[in-house]
N, C-alpha and C positions, 0 to 999 in steps of 0.2 A: 592820557586820560586814564583815571583811576579804574581798576577792574571792579566790576560787580560780583556779588556772590555767585551768580549763575555762570558768568564767564570765567571765574576762578574754577568752578566744578568742571566745566568743559575743558579747561586747560589742563587741569590735574588728570582727568580721564585720558586726555590725548597723549600727554607727555610722561606720566608718572613713571613708566617703565624705564624711560631715558634717564630719570633722576637717580636711578640705582647706580649708575656709572659715572655721572658727570655732576660735579659740584659747582665749579665756577663757570663764568661765561654765560651761556645759555642753559646751564644746568639748573639744580634746584635753588641756588642762590637767586637766580632771576625770578623764580616763582615766589620765593619767600618776599623779595623786594615788591612783587605785586601785591602780596597779602599785606604787607606793612603799608602800602599806599591806598589799599582799598577803603573808600569813604564808608563802607558799611562795616568795616572790622576795626582796624588799628587807627585809620585816617591820619597817617602821618605823611609828611612831605619830605622829600630828599633835601637835606641841608647842604650848605656850602661850607668849606673848610674855613673860609675866611670870616664867618660869622662869629662874633664875640660870644663867650660862654653865656654871659648874662642875658644875651638876646635870643638864646636857643629856646624853642618851645614847640612841642609836638612834631619833631622832625627826627630823621635819622641820617647817619652818614655810613656809607659803604666803605669798609675797610678802615676803621679808626687805628692809628698807630699810637702805642703808648710807650711807657719807659721800656728799656730793653728791646726797642723796635718790634714789638709783638703787635700783631694786627687782629682785632676782632673782626670777624666777617661783616657785622653791622654794629652800630652803636647807636642806641635810641637815646634822644633827649626829650623827656617830658616836660622838664624845666632845666634851669641851671643846677638845681639841687638833685633832681632825679634822673639819673642816667644809667642805662642798662646795656651792658655788652651782650652780644648775640652771636653764638657759634652755630654755623650750618654745617651739616655733614651730609653725605649722600644718603639717599632713601635706604632704610634698613640698617644703616651703620651709625645710629645715633650714639651709641655707647663709646664710639671712638672719640666723641667731642667732649666727654665728661671732664677729663683732666685739663683740656685746653680751656674750657669755660672757667673752672675753678682758677686756673692760672690768670685768666683775664680779670677775673674778680679781684684777685690779688694785686696784679699789676696796675690796675686802674683804680684800686682801692674802693671798690664797689661790692655792695652786699647783694644786690639783685643780679640776676642773669637769666637768659633765655637760651635754650638749647633745643634745636629742631633739626629734623631731616626732611622737613616740608610736611610729613603725615603726623608725626608726633611733635608737640609742642610742649616742652617742660619749662616751668617757671620756677626759678630758684629764689630762695632767700637764704643767703650765706650758702653753705654747701648743700643744704637739704632741698629736695624737691617739694615745693610748696603745692603745686598742682600740675597735672599732666592733662592736656586736651588732645584728642585726635582731630585731624583736620575735618573729618566728616561731622564730628559734633560741633566744631566751630562754625562751620558752613550750614549745618542744618538747624542748630539751636544757637544762633548768634546771640540772642538775648542772655542766655545763661553765661556764656563766654564774656560778654561785654560787662555783665554784672561783676564777674570776677576781675576782669581787667581794670574797671574803674576802681575797685578796692585797692588792687595790686599797686596801682601807681600814686596812691595817696601817701604823703610823707608819714602820717601817722600809723600807716599799715606796717611799715618797717619797725617802728618802735613797739607797736602792740605784739608783734611776732615774739618778742622776747619775754613778754609776760604771760603768754599762753602756756598751759601745761604741755610739756612734751616729755615722754619717757616717764621715769619715775620720780624725778625731782622737780619741784616747783619753786621758783624764785621767792614767791610770797605765799602766805596763808591762804587756805581755801576761802572763797568769798570776800577777800579784801579787795575793795574798790580801787582800781588802779587809773590814774590819769597820766598821759604821755608827758605833759608838760612838768609833772611833778617829778618824774624819773628820768628825763631825757639826760641829765648830766651824768648818769650812771654808765651811759654808753659813748 
């Protein structure tokens, strides 16, 4: 049975100190799995390895193997087109997973990625952190988080990211109207 926001808060309060030392098994990965399954947050179901790619929708797989036998801790399938590797680290040790996540993005040929220690949730687009949420913000202001999540998982979101101004250079002139379909072939 999926966990509610209140039960996730209670579980976190009870076990968070344990998540500093334990990642797998009953550690922080088990908590992350409950968050992914929560109908009030991600609302994903655990998928089966036997499911065909084209049939995958709103599910995750625990420990997805890729080329070179590397395993992402979780692999989220929003659809057959949108798949997101997830790296989970022990609480307080999130930085240890940055290079691993970038490696999974490369190995699985994915631009999205999520890195979490259970408390901090970083959402990547390519190698850049697109957004970071702390668990208390996700649980206390779920509407704000869900608004971000619904945009993040849109196919258009990935492409639009390239047209937004970042740093000093812009791909197009200021004020130029951009349509994803007109420029998709560029990427």
